[in-house]
N, CA, C and O atoms as a CHARMM CRD file, in Angstrom:
* protein
*
  320
    1    1 UNK  N    -12.44500   5.86000 -26.63000 PROA 1      0.00000
    2    1 UNK  CA   -11.29500   5.80000 -27.22000 PROA 1      0.00000
    3    1 UNK  C    -10.86600   7.05900 -27.42300 PROA 1      0.00000
    4    1 UNK  O    -10.63600   7.32800 -28.60200 PROA 1      0.00000
    5    2 UNK  N    -10.58600   8.40400 -26.18000 PROA 2      0.00000
    6    2 UNK  CA    -9.65300   9.80000 -27.04400 PROA 2      0.00000
    7    2 UNK  C     -8.04700   9.03000 -26.91800 PROA 2      0.00000
    8    2 UNK  O     -7.43800   8.36400 -26.08100 PROA 2      0.00000
    9    3 UNK  N     -7.75300   9.70800 -28.62800 PROA 3      0.00000
   10    3 UNK  CA    -5.95700  10.08500 -28.84400 PROA 3      0.00000
   11    3 UNK  C     -5.98000  11.42100 -29.49800 PROA 3      0.00000
   12    3 UNK  O     -6.51600  12.13300 -30.34600 PROA 3      0.00000
   13    4 UNK  N     -4.86600  11.29700 -28.37900 PROA 4      0.00000
   14    4 UNK  CA    -4.18100  13.44100 -28.71300 PROA 4      0.00000
   15    4 UNK  C     -2.79500  12.84000 -28.45600 PROA 4      0.00000
   16    4 UNK  O     -2.42900  11.82000 -27.87100 PROA 4      0.00000
   17    5 UNK  N     -2.26000  13.65800 -28.98800 PROA 5      0.00000
   18    5 UNK  CA    -0.40500  13.92800 -28.61000 PROA 5      0.00000
   19    5 UNK  C     -0.71100  14.18300 -27.62200 PROA 5      0.00000
   20    5 UNK  O     -1.80000  14.69200 -27.35700 PROA 5      0.00000
   21    6 UNK  N      0.19400  13.88900 -26.77900 PROA 6      0.00000
   22    6 UNK  CA     1.12500  14.67800 -25.06700 PROA 6      0.00000
   23    6 UNK  C      2.78100  15.21800 -25.62400 PROA 6      0.00000
   24    6 UNK  O      3.11700  14.83800 -26.74600 PROA 6      0.00000
   25    7 UNK  N      3.47100  15.83000 -25.05700 PROA 7      0.00000
   26    7 UNK  CA     4.43700  16.36200 -25.17800 PROA 7      0.00000
   27    7 UNK  C      4.92500  16.14400 -24.11500 PROA 7      0.00000
   28    7 UNK  O      4.25100  15.88900 -23.11700 PROA 7      0.00000
   29    8 UNK  N      5.89000  16.19000 -24.13000 PROA 8      0.00000
   30    8 UNK  CA     7.35600  16.40700 -23.11300 PROA 8      0.00000
   31    8 UNK  C      8.10500  17.06000 -23.30200 PROA 8      0.00000
   32    8 UNK  O      8.45100  17.31400 -24.45600 PROA 8      0.00000
   33    9 UNK  N      8.66600  17.60300 -22.24200 PROA 9      0.00000
   34    9 UNK  CA     9.26600  19.04200 -22.81000 PROA 9      0.00000
   35    9 UNK  C     11.23000  18.75000 -22.10200 PROA 9      0.00000
   36    9 UNK  O     11.74200  17.65500 -21.86800 PROA 9      0.00000
   37   10 UNK  N     11.56600  19.46400 -22.01800 PROA 10     0.00000
   38   10 UNK  CA    13.05500  19.14100 -22.09300 PROA 10     0.00000
   39   10 UNK  C     13.73300  19.13900 -20.65500 PROA 10     0.00000
   40   10 UNK  O     14.94900  19.06100 -20.47600 PROA 10     0.00000
   41   11 UNK  N     12.21100  19.29600 -19.07200 PROA 11     0.00000
   42   11 UNK  CA    12.84900  18.42000 -18.26800 PROA 11     0.00000
   43   11 UNK  C     11.61300  16.79600 -18.23500 PROA 11     0.00000
   44   11 UNK  O     11.03500  16.01800 -17.47700 PROA 11     0.00000
   45   12 UNK  N     11.71900  16.95100 -18.88600 PROA 12     0.00000
   46   12 UNK  CA    10.87600  15.37500 -18.86400 PROA 12     0.00000
   47   12 UNK  C      9.01700  15.44200 -18.24800 PROA 12     0.00000
   48   12 UNK  O      8.34400  14.47300 -17.89700 PROA 12     0.00000
   49   13 UNK  N      8.66800  16.62700 -18.28300 PROA 13     0.00000
   50   13 UNK  CA     7.27800  17.32000 -17.69500 PROA 13     0.00000
   51   13 UNK  C      6.00200  16.36700 -19.54700 PROA 13     0.00000
   52   13 UNK  O      5.76000  16.71800 -20.70200 PROA 13     0.00000
   53   14 UNK  N      5.64400  15.16600 -18.65600 PROA 14     0.00000
   54   14 UNK  CA     4.47900  15.37600 -19.81100 PROA 14     0.00000
   55   14 UNK  C      3.26600  16.49300 -19.61400 PROA 14     0.00000
   56   14 UNK  O      2.71700  17.00900 -18.64100 PROA 14     0.00000
   57   15 UNK  N      3.17600  16.56400 -20.66900 PROA 15     0.00000
   58   15 UNK  CA     1.81500  17.28300 -21.11500 PROA 15     0.00000
   59   15 UNK  C      0.34900  17.14000 -21.59500 PROA 15     0.00000
   60   15 UNK  O     -0.04400  17.58500 -22.67300 PROA 15     0.00000
   61   16 UNK  N     -0.53300  16.38700 -20.57600 PROA 16     0.00000
   62   16 UNK  CA    -1.18000  16.51700 -21.24600 PROA 16     0.00000
   63   16 UNK  C     -2.75100  16.70400 -22.05500 PROA 16     0.00000
   64   16 UNK  O     -3.71500  16.65200 -21.29200 PROA 16     0.00000
   65   17 UNK  N     -2.97700  16.86600 -23.18100 PROA 17     0.00000
   66   17 UNK  CA    -4.28900  17.99700 -23.47500 PROA 17     0.00000
   67   17 UNK  C     -5.13200  18.14500 -22.05600 PROA 17     0.00000
   68   17 UNK  O     -5.12600  17.62000 -20.94300 PROA 17     0.00000
   69   18 UNK  N     -5.98600  19.34800 -22.88500 PROA 18     0.00000
   70   18 UNK  CA    -7.29400  19.99100 -22.36200 PROA 18     0.00000
   71   18 UNK  C     -8.40600  18.96100 -22.30400 PROA 18     0.00000
   72   18 UNK  O     -9.18000  18.77500 -21.36600 PROA 18     0.00000
   73   19 UNK  N     -8.36500  18.45100 -23.23100 PROA 19     0.00000
   74   19 UNK  CA   -10.08400  17.67000 -23.67000 PROA 19     0.00000
   75   19 UNK  C     -9.54000  16.63700 -22.76300 PROA 19     0.00000
   76   19 UNK  O    -10.30800  16.37900 -21.83700 PROA 19     0.00000
   77   20 UNK  N     -8.04000  15.73900 -22.77000 PROA 20     0.00000
   78   20 UNK  CA    -7.69900  14.76200 -21.99400 PROA 20     0.00000
   79   20 UNK  C     -8.11300  15.20100 -20.22500 PROA 20     0.00000
   80   20 UNK  O     -8.63500  14.57000 -19.30600 PROA 20     0.00000
   81   21 UNK  N     -7.67100  16.33000 -20.34000 PROA 21     0.00000
   82   21 UNK  CA    -7.08700  16.19500 -18.63200 PROA 21     0.00000
   83   21 UNK  C     -8.11300  16.66700 -18.53600 PROA 21     0.00000
   84   21 UNK  O     -8.24200  16.53200 -17.32000 PROA 21     0.00000
   85   22 UNK  N     -9.50600  17.40800 -19.03000 PROA 22     0.00000
   86   22 UNK  CA   -11.58000  17.61900 -18.01900 PROA 22     0.00000
   87   22 UNK  C    -11.70400  16.20500 -17.88200 PROA 22     0.00000
   88   22 UNK  O    -11.78200  15.75200 -16.73900 PROA 22     0.00000
   89   23 UNK  N    -11.74800  15.15700 -19.21100 PROA 23     0.00000
   90   23 UNK  CA   -12.24900  14.01200 -18.65000 PROA 23     0.00000
   91   23 UNK  C    -11.34100  13.56600 -18.06500 PROA 23     0.00000
   92   23 UNK  O    -10.83300  13.10100 -19.08500 PROA 23     0.00000
   93   24 UNK  N    -10.48600  13.20900 -17.11100 PROA 24     0.00000
   94   24 UNK  CA    -9.79300  13.26300 -16.61700 PROA 24     0.00000
   95   24 UNK  C     -9.92600  13.12900 -14.86800 PROA 24     0.00000
   96   24 UNK  O     -9.86100  12.21800 -14.04300 PROA 24     0.00000
   97   25 UNK  N    -10.12100  14.42000 -14.86100 PROA 25     0.00000
   98   25 UNK  CA    -9.95500  15.63700 -13.46200 PROA 25     0.00000
   99   25 UNK  C     -9.84500  14.63900 -12.47600 PROA 25     0.00000
  100   25 UNK  O    -10.64400  14.27000 -11.61700 PROA 25     0.00000
  101   26 UNK  N     -8.66900  14.26000 -12.76800 PROA 26     0.00000
  102   26 UNK  CA    -7.38900  13.80000 -11.45400 PROA 26     0.00000
  103   26 UNK  C     -6.38100  14.64700 -12.03400 PROA 26     0.00000
  104   26 UNK  O     -6.68200  15.31500 -13.02300 PROA 26     0.00000
  105   27 UNK  N     -4.75700  14.72700 -11.34900 PROA 27     0.00000
  106   27 UNK  CA    -3.90600  15.34800 -11.16100 PROA 27     0.00000
  107   27 UNK  C     -3.09200  14.36700 -11.10000 PROA 27     0.00000
  108   27 UNK  O     -2.41900  13.99400 -12.06100 PROA 27     0.00000
  109   28 UNK  N     -3.07300  13.93500 -10.15000 PROA 28     0.00000
  110   28 UNK  CA    -1.64200  12.86000  -9.90700 PROA 28     0.00000
  111   28 UNK  C     -2.62400  11.60100 -10.08100 PROA 28     0.00000
  112   28 UNK  O     -3.82700  11.41200  -9.90400 PROA 28     0.00000
  113   29 UNK  N     -1.05100  10.48900 -10.70500 PROA 29     0.00000
  114   29 UNK  CA    -1.40500   9.85900 -11.49800 PROA 29     0.00000
  115   29 UNK  C     -0.54000   8.57800 -11.48300 PROA 29     0.00000
  116   29 UNK  O      0.56300   9.08000 -11.26600 PROA 29     0.00000
  117   30 UNK  N     -0.33200   7.26000 -11.57200 PROA 30     0.00000
  118   30 UNK  CA     0.49900   5.77400 -11.74100 PROA 30     0.00000
  119   30 UNK  C      0.52800   6.26400 -12.71100 PROA 30     0.00000
  120   30 UNK  O     -0.13700   7.10100 -13.32200 PROA 30     0.00000
  121   31 UNK  N      2.00900   5.25500 -12.96600 PROA 31     0.00000
  122   31 UNK  CA     2.31400   5.29000 -14.90900 PROA 31     0.00000
  123   31 UNK  C      3.21000   3.60900 -14.10500 PROA 31     0.00000
  124   31 UNK  O      3.96900   3.22800 -13.21400 PROA 31     0.00000
  125   32 UNK  N      2.28400   3.11300 -15.38800 PROA 32     0.00000
  126   32 UNK  CA     2.81400   1.65300 -15.51400 PROA 32     0.00000
  127   32 UNK  C      3.70000   1.75900 -16.75500 PROA 32     0.00000
  128   32 UNK  O      3.69700   2.74100 -17.49700 PROA 32     0.00000
  129   33 UNK  N      4.49400   0.62400 -16.92900 PROA 33     0.00000
  130   33 UNK  CA     4.99600   0.54500 -18.66100 PROA 33     0.00000
  131   33 UNK  C      4.91600  -0.10900 -18.23200 PROA 33     0.00000
  132   33 UNK  O      5.04700  -0.37100 -17.03600 PROA 33     0.00000
  133   34 UNK  N      4.37100  -1.24500 -20.04300 PROA 34     0.00000
  134   34 UNK  CA     3.94700  -2.45700 -20.21400 PROA 34     0.00000
  135   34 UNK  C      3.91800  -2.75800 -21.69800 PROA 34     0.00000
  136   34 UNK  O      2.94400  -2.50700 -22.40800 PROA 34     0.00000
  137   35 UNK  N      5.00700  -3.29500 -22.11200 PROA 35     0.00000
  138   35 UNK  CA     5.24200  -3.30200 -23.83900 PROA 35     0.00000
  139   35 UNK  C      5.45000  -2.60700 -24.55200 PROA 35     0.00000
  140   35 UNK  O      5.19700  -2.62000 -25.75700 PROA 35     0.00000
  141   36 UNK  N      6.30300  -1.35500 -23.50300 PROA 36     0.00000
  142   36 UNK  CA     6.57600  -0.40200 -24.10900 PROA 36     0.00000
  143   36 UNK  C      5.69000   1.19100 -24.26800 PROA 36     0.00000
  144   36 UNK  O      6.00900   2.32600 -24.62400 PROA 36     0.00000
  145   37 UNK  N      4.29100   0.44800 -23.73000 PROA 37     0.00000
  146   37 UNK  CA     3.32900   1.85800 -23.71500 PROA 37     0.00000
  147   37 UNK  C      3.55000   2.19500 -22.37400 PROA 37     0.00000
  148   37 UNK  O      4.21100   1.50500 -21.59900 PROA 37     0.00000
  149   38 UNK  N      2.97100   3.31000 -22.08000 PROA 38     0.00000
  150   38 UNK  CA     2.46900   4.39700 -20.29300 PROA 38     0.00000
  151   38 UNK  C      1.46900   3.74100 -20.83300 PROA 38     0.00000
  152   38 UNK  O      1.08500   3.39200 -21.95000 PROA 38     0.00000
  153   39 UNK  N      1.02100   3.64100 -19.27800 PROA 39     0.00000
  154   39 UNK  CA    -0.70300   3.48000 -19.28500 PROA 39     0.00000
  155   39 UNK  C     -0.53600   4.66500 -18.12100 PROA 39     0.00000
  156   39 UNK  O      0.46500   4.75500 -17.40900 PROA 39     0.00000
  157   40 UNK  N     -1.42000   5.35100 -18.06600 PROA 40     0.00000
  158   40 UNK  CA    -1.12600   6.51900 -16.51800 PROA 40     0.00000
  159   40 UNK  C     -2.58400   5.81100 -15.87600 PROA 40     0.00000
  160   40 UNK  O     -3.24800   5.28400 -16.76900 PROA 40     0.00000
  161   41 UNK  N     -3.04400   5.73000 -14.83700 PROA 41     0.00000
  162   41 UNK  CA    -4.14900   5.37000 -13.97400 PROA 41     0.00000
  163   41 UNK  C     -4.05400   6.50300 -12.89200 PROA 41     0.00000
  164   41 UNK  O     -2.92600   6.95500 -12.69900 PROA 41     0.00000
  165   42 UNK  N     -5.43400   7.18600 -11.92600 PROA 42     0.00000
  166   42 UNK  CA    -5.04500   8.64800 -12.17400 PROA 42     0.00000
  167   42 UNK  C     -5.84200   7.82600 -10.51800 PROA 42     0.00000
  168   42 UNK  O     -6.74500   7.03800 -10.23600 PROA 42     0.00000
  169   43 UNK  N     -4.97300   8.50900  -9.93900 PROA 43     0.00000
  170   43 UNK  CA    -4.69200   7.92100  -8.02100 PROA 43     0.00000
  171   43 UNK  C     -5.96000   7.48100  -7.67700 PROA 43     0.00000
  172   43 UNK  O     -6.19900   6.35800  -7.23400 PROA 43     0.00000
  173   44 UNK  N     -6.83300   8.41500  -7.89200 PROA 44     0.00000
  174   44 UNK  CA    -8.20300   7.90900  -7.35700 PROA 44     0.00000
  175   44 UNK  C     -8.61900   7.39700  -7.17200 PROA 44     0.00000
  176   44 UNK  O     -9.10100   7.01400  -6.10600 PROA 44     0.00000
  177   45 UNK  N     -8.69700   6.83200  -9.03200 PROA 45     0.00000
  178   45 UNK  CA    -9.18300   4.60300  -9.11900 PROA 45     0.00000
  179   45 UNK  C     -8.26300   4.01200  -8.13400 PROA 45     0.00000
  180   45 UNK  O     -8.86900   3.17800  -7.46000 PROA 45     0.00000
  181   46 UNK  N     -7.43000   4.09200  -7.90700 PROA 46     0.00000
  182   46 UNK  CA    -6.44500   3.00600  -7.55100 PROA 46     0.00000
  183   46 UNK  C     -6.89800   3.34700  -5.80900 PROA 46     0.00000
  184   46 UNK  O     -6.44300   2.53100  -5.00700 PROA 46     0.00000
  185   47 UNK  N     -7.59200   4.27500  -5.34000 PROA 47     0.00000
  186   47 UNK  CA    -8.05900   4.58000  -3.81500 PROA 47     0.00000
  187   47 UNK  C     -9.12300   3.45000  -4.07400 PROA 47     0.00000
  188   47 UNK  O     -8.90300   2.24400  -3.95900 PROA 47     0.00000
  189   48 UNK  N    -10.11400   3.93800  -4.38200 PROA 48     0.00000
  190   48 UNK  CA   -10.88600   3.30200  -4.92200 PROA 48     0.00000
  191   48 UNK  C    -11.31600   1.26600  -4.39700 PROA 48     0.00000
  192   48 UNK  O    -12.35300   0.65100  -4.14700 PROA 48     0.00000
  193   49 UNK  N     -9.42900   0.81500  -4.47800 PROA 49     0.00000
  194   49 UNK  CA    -9.81900  -0.25100  -4.10700 PROA 49     0.00000
  195   49 UNK  C    -10.54700  -0.63000  -1.96800 PROA 49     0.00000
  196   49 UNK  O    -11.03900  -1.58000  -1.35900 PROA 49     0.00000
  197   50 UNK  N    -10.00400   1.31800  -1.54800 PROA 50     0.00000
  198   50 UNK  CA   -10.22000   0.68800  -0.05700 PROA 50     0.00000
  199   50 UNK  C    -11.77500   1.37200  -0.07800 PROA 50     0.00000
  200   50 UNK  O    -12.31800   1.89800   0.89400 PROA 50     0.00000
  201   51 UNK  N    -12.28900   1.24300  -1.29900 PROA 51     0.00000
  202   51 UNK  CA   -13.65900   1.36900  -0.62000 PROA 51     0.00000
  203   51 UNK  C    -14.60900   0.69500  -0.06300 PROA 51     0.00000
  204   51 UNK  O    -14.92600  -0.41000  -0.50400 PROA 51     0.00000
  205   52 UNK  N    -15.41600   1.43500   1.34700 PROA 52     0.00000
  206   52 UNK  CA   -15.65300   0.16000   2.22000 PROA 52     0.00000
  207   52 UNK  C    -15.77400  -0.41100   3.21800 PROA 52     0.00000
  208   52 UNK  O    -16.52200  -1.15000   3.85800 PROA 52     0.00000
  209   53 UNK  N    -14.05200   0.53700   3.22800 PROA 53     0.00000
  210   53 UNK  CA   -13.31400  -0.38700   4.71600 PROA 53     0.00000
  211   53 UNK  C    -13.50100   0.57100   5.66000 PROA 53     0.00000
  212   53 UNK  O    -12.75100   0.49800   6.63400 PROA 53     0.00000
  213   54 UNK  N    -14.20300   1.34600   5.63800 PROA 54     0.00000
  214   54 UNK  CA   -15.16400   2.77200   6.33900 PROA 54     0.00000
  215   54 UNK  C    -15.82800   1.86400   7.77000 PROA 54     0.00000
  216   54 UNK  O    -15.43000   1.96900   8.93000 PROA 54     0.00000
  217   55 UNK  N    -17.13700   0.81900   7.16200 PROA 55     0.00000
  218   55 UNK  CA   -18.38400  -0.56300   6.71300 PROA 55     0.00000
  219   55 UNK  C    -18.27400  -0.17800   8.13700 PROA 55     0.00000
  220   55 UNK  O    -17.20400  -0.35900   8.71600 PROA 55     0.00000
  221   56 UNK  N    -19.60700   0.49700   8.94100 PROA 56     0.00000
  222   56 UNK  CA   -19.85200   0.18200  10.05900 PROA 56     0.00000
  223   56 UNK  C    -18.95100   0.70700  11.20200 PROA 56     0.00000
  224   56 UNK  O    -19.09100   0.10300  12.26600 PROA 56     0.00000
  225   57 UNK  N    -17.98000   1.79900  11.18400 PROA 57     0.00000
  226   57 UNK  CA   -17.11000   1.76400  11.55200 PROA 57     0.00000
  227   57 UNK  C    -18.30600   3.41200  11.91600 PROA 57     0.00000
  228   57 UNK  O    -19.31500   3.78700  11.32000 PROA 57     0.00000
  229   58 UNK  N    -17.46100   4.10000  13.30500 PROA 58     0.00000
  230   58 UNK  CA   -18.36200   5.48100  13.58600 PROA 58     0.00000
  231   58 UNK  C    -16.91100   6.66100  13.08900 PROA 58     0.00000
  232   58 UNK  O    -16.37700   7.24800  14.03000 PROA 58     0.00000
  233   59 UNK  N    -16.57600   6.83100  12.21200 PROA 59     0.00000
  234   59 UNK  CA   -15.66500   7.49100  12.34500 PROA 59     0.00000
  235   59 UNK  C    -15.79600   9.32200  11.47300 PROA 59     0.00000
  236   59 UNK  O    -16.09100   9.51300  10.29400 PROA 59     0.00000
  237   60 UNK  N    -15.55400  10.12400  12.25400 PROA 60     0.00000
  238   60 UNK  CA   -15.90200  11.42000  11.74900 PROA 60     0.00000
  239   60 UNK  C    -14.92700  10.86500  10.73000 PROA 60     0.00000
  240   60 UNK  O    -14.11400   9.94700  10.62500 PROA 60     0.00000
  241   61 UNK  N    -15.76700  12.61800   9.52400 PROA 61     0.00000
  242   61 UNK  CA   -14.87900  12.58300   8.06500 PROA 61     0.00000
  243   61 UNK  C    -13.22800  13.06100   8.05500 PROA 61     0.00000
  244   61 UNK  O    -12.27500  12.91900   7.28900 PROA 61     0.00000
  245   62 UNK  N    -13.43700  13.59500   9.13900 PROA 62     0.00000
  246   62 UNK  CA   -11.29000  13.71100   9.60600 PROA 62     0.00000
  247   62 UNK  C    -10.92100  12.74200   9.97700 PROA 62     0.00000
  248   62 UNK  O     -9.80200  12.47300   9.54200 PROA 62     0.00000
  249   63 UNK  N    -11.37400  11.96900  10.66800 PROA 63     0.00000
  250   63 UNK  CA   -10.64800  10.50000  10.58900 PROA 63     0.00000
  251   63 UNK  C    -10.65800   9.83800   9.85300 PROA 63     0.00000
  252   63 UNK  O     -9.68400   9.08600   9.87300 PROA 63     0.00000
  253   64 UNK  N    -11.59600   9.62000   8.80200 PROA 64     0.00000
  254   64 UNK  CA   -11.75800   9.17800   8.05000 PROA 64     0.00000
  255   64 UNK  C    -10.79500   9.64000   6.94500 PROA 64     0.00000
  256   64 UNK  O    -10.23800   8.79000   6.24900 PROA 64     0.00000
  257   65 UNK  N    -10.56400  11.03800   6.74200 PROA 65     0.00000
  258   65 UNK  CA    -9.46900  11.51900   5.69800 PROA 65     0.00000
  259   65 UNK  C     -8.27600  11.24700   5.95100 PROA 65     0.00000
  260   65 UNK  O     -7.59700  11.02800   4.94800 PROA 65     0.00000
  261   66 UNK  N     -7.48100  11.14200   7.44200 PROA 66     0.00000
  262   66 UNK  CA    -6.27500  10.88100   8.48600 PROA 66     0.00000
  263   66 UNK  C     -6.10400   9.22800   7.84700 PROA 66     0.00000
  264   66 UNK  O     -5.01500   8.65400   7.81600 PROA 66     0.00000
  265   67 UNK  N     -7.15200   8.73300   7.45200 PROA 67     0.00000
  266   67 UNK  CA    -6.49400   7.42800   7.05000 PROA 67     0.00000
  267   67 UNK  C     -6.16100   6.99200   5.94100 PROA 67     0.00000
  268   67 UNK  O     -5.39300   6.10800   5.56100 PROA 67     0.00000
  269   68 UNK  N     -7.27900   8.20400   5.12400 PROA 68     0.00000
  270   68 UNK  CA    -7.04500   7.87900   3.73300 PROA 68     0.00000
  271   68 UNK  C     -5.34600   8.24000   3.57100 PROA 68     0.00000
  272   68 UNK  O     -4.43600   7.54200   3.12400 PROA 68     0.00000
  273   69 UNK  N     -5.34100   9.50100   4.07700 PROA 69     0.00000
  274   69 UNK  CA    -4.25700  10.10600   3.30600 PROA 69     0.00000
  275   69 UNK  C     -2.94500   9.78100   4.15200 PROA 69     0.00000
  276   69 UNK  O     -1.89300  10.41700   4.08100 PROA 69     0.00000
  277   70 UNK  N     -3.22800   8.53300   5.07400 PROA 70     0.00000
  278   70 UNK  CA    -1.55200   7.11600   5.24900 PROA 70     0.00000
  279   70 UNK  C     -1.56700   6.37800   4.21200 PROA 70     0.00000
  280   70 UNK  O     -0.77100   6.19500   3.29100 PROA 70     0.00000
  281   71 UNK  N     -3.05200   5.78400   4.60200 PROA 71     0.00000
  282   71 UNK  CA    -2.82100   4.87000   3.01000 PROA 71     0.00000
  283   71 UNK  C     -2.31900   5.67200   1.54000 PROA 71     0.00000
  284   71 UNK  O     -1.34100   5.34300   0.86800 PROA 71     0.00000
  285   72 UNK  N     -3.00000   6.49000   1.32800 PROA 72     0.00000
  286   72 UNK  CA    -2.44900   6.56200   0.29600 PROA 72     0.00000
  287   72 UNK  C     -0.97600   7.57200   0.49800 PROA 72     0.00000
  288   72 UNK  O     -0.94900   8.39800  -0.41500 PROA 72     0.00000
  289   73 UNK  N      0.12700   7.70000   1.36000 PROA 73     0.00000
  290   73 UNK  CA     1.39700   8.12100   1.18300 PROA 73     0.00000
  291   73 UNK  C      1.66900   6.92900   1.08200 PROA 73     0.00000
  292   73 UNK  O      1.99900   6.61000  -0.06000 PROA 73     0.00000
  293   74 UNK  N      1.66400   5.68400   2.23100 PROA 74     0.00000
  294   74 UNK  CA     2.20000   4.06900   2.26200 PROA 74     0.00000
  295   74 UNK  C      2.00500   3.30500   0.75700 PROA 74     0.00000
  296   74 UNK  O      2.76200   2.39400   0.42100 PROA 74     0.00000
  297   75 UNK  N      0.52000   3.95000  -0.40200 PROA 75     0.00000
  298   75 UNK  CA     0.44100   3.11600  -1.99500 PROA 75     0.00000
  299   75 UNK  C      1.63600   4.22500  -2.27900 PROA 75     0.00000
  300   75 UNK  O      1.95200   3.73000  -3.36000 PROA 75     0.00000
  301   76 UNK  N      2.22700   4.95300  -2.19200 PROA 76     0.00000
  302   76 UNK  CA     2.55400   5.98800  -2.94900 PROA 76     0.00000
  303   76 UNK  C      4.44700   5.16400  -2.98500 PROA 76     0.00000
  304   76 UNK  O      4.97700   4.82200  -4.04200 PROA 76     0.00000
  305   77 UNK  N      5.23200   4.99600  -1.37800 PROA 77     0.00000
  306   77 UNK  CA     6.26800   4.51700  -0.79800 PROA 77     0.00000
  307   77 UNK  C      6.22800   3.42500  -2.06800 PROA 77     0.00000
  308   77 UNK  O      6.89900   3.56000  -3.09100 PROA 77     0.00000
  309   78 UNK  N      5.11600   2.08500  -1.74500 PROA 78     0.00000
  310   78 UNK  CA     5.36500   1.37200  -1.82600 PROA 78     0.00000
  311   78 UNK  C      5.41200   1.05800  -3.80300 PROA 78     0.00000
  312   78 UNK  O      5.95500   0.10900  -4.36900 PROA 78     0.00000
  313   79 UNK  N      4.75800   2.05100  -4.35400 PROA 79     0.00000
  314   79 UNK  CA     5.46400   2.14100  -5.48000 PROA 79     0.00000
  315   79 UNK  C      6.51500   2.74300  -6.30700 PROA 79     0.00000
  316   79 UNK  O      6.63000   2.44300  -7.49500 PROA 79     0.00000
  317   80 UNK  N      7.50300   3.81600  -5.55900 PROA 80     0.00000
  318   80 UNK  CA     9.07400   4.49700  -5.46000 PROA 80     0.00000
  319   80 UNK  C      9.32600   3.37200  -5.68400 PROA 80     0.00000
  320   80 UNK  O     10.49800   3.00900  -5.77900 PROA 80     0.00000
């Protein structure tokens, strides 16, 4: 487990240290609050729940991208 110090600026933006950003390789996160602690979950990890939904379907990569984009937007709306 890596522990670093992150800072909030005057606008409430959270700055993650470079070492953690490189390790996570994600720029979008879901944020959960649990017992006074913040948990950052990379959006990609959340999308992995949908892994295998295209199994057996004959879709182009563009069609798959559109479906994933639509599902992502739906997830984000539900989470906000």
